[in-house]
Every structure is written in structure tokens, then in C-alpha cells.
Steps between C-alpha positions, in 0.01 A plus 500: 500500500691264269264228361725197423787644696713185472814511727456876536763667289276786393329515834832532688610780261192705580525425871858625497370825338253552783180356366265306727502171295275197483516200281308174424611203302384136439831349601566461879880469442510843339292660778738344749793669313342843499404474872865423569621797302253754654453361857353834638191461283490125447139508580440706179573178290277208450429197288172508306284230332541461122129523438395868508186630663362843455454534876869433576641739740860410571564746794195600700421864480797595300439693173791544260616812309711284267453146380755331280446169325815433290509173296236346727155558351541330158482153661114556552234405248284786387231452766734450794709812382200716523404364843856563620504850359171582673642371827814720462275795390298457821812522715614821349444867610313718248771664274723187569752398242501160331826390328492165326657303225362251258681283249452605136436241229821592327689339787679195377288276733201571286640304205536194724146516618152374396154627605375361828197621693380840627749700307799311616757343267679190591876570451703186444879557521632227274805640315807291445709756692274448812579125527784563743313749716389280792120474539424773245342268239257364753407826644230649262341835548150639436514869401245761422671711222392842401449596135551873513452818698118499453480143629715611796271801574201271479651261751553792747178681414415585858802732512552824311807450285791737557775331303540188288854392421717188463832352574674228301825317494660189370710327769630193319605458130260211463200698619290789352315803626391512865263790428265600779252792487485716799186660644488816725151587609296682768213387704231767446 
């Protein structure tokens, strides 16, 4: 199950490899896109509410062996993040794999942010080079950055860590690091 599946690029890849895929997202347009891409299992995709609830069950009676959450969890404050992780944990088989990413504080967004509430930082994109990027200056983000590997392990404390890694890149000359930490863990 892909939490925050978006338009389904990752989900379609795994479907084409023979996996029985499911996905959830907050955006109805993205869910419509993935349902169109994988019509045979379109009932495996749904829009979810933004506010997490520990009792959330996205697909009645389905337990997942693998849950991915790529670039989707760091928009939650500390409390809501733990509630969401509990709900995902509760929907997994024992021995299931969690693969997730969290934005690291060395990401260039961090330098354009200020503390907000609940562990979130308010990122304000206000660079001169962004002035011609339509709508970007008025679309601010709230991001829950991780400090280091120990911080990441603490966030995912209900899982047994298997591997901590990262990926990074710089996609424009006027931007900096896009570092994200990766977490692979097992549900005991």
C-alpha cells in the first residue's frame, strides 16, 4: 500500500511487476489518475481525509505486507504523525515492511523556514529567482524536518529498524540539497 500515492507512478510500476497494489492520497484528482492507469483494481485506490485517526482502516479486512510513504509523512505535525503511523502499523501484517522518507534539516527549504507549532516549520519560498514561478510565492509549506538518524528512529519507534539511508540531489542551480532520510523497518 502506497500512502500518499499521488498519480500512481510508483504504484503502477509495482502493479506491472505483479504486486497486488493499493494506494491512498488526499488529492481526488490524483486518485482519479491512478484509477484510470490501473482500471482492473481501481477499487484499491481511495481518497482519505487529511486528519489522521488511529482507527483509520483504508480497506476493510486487508492487511499489508509492505507500506510505502514516500515524501508524504513530513507534512504532519508531531502528534498527527504518530497517529498516522499507528494507523498504518495497525493495517500491516506482523513482519510487514515499512519504507518511508522524511525531509532532513539540511534540505535547502530549512533555511527558508521558521518554527511553527507541533514540530512543524513554516517554509516561505521568497527568493528573487522564484518571482517568475507562477503561484510559488503564495504557496507556503509546513514541514516536519528530521535532525538525524536517531530522530528518525524515534519517529518510527514502533518498527524494528532494518536500514537507515538517504537520497539527495540538487535539481536547479539556484537550489540546494534535497536530502531526505529513508527508513526501512519491520513490524514486530
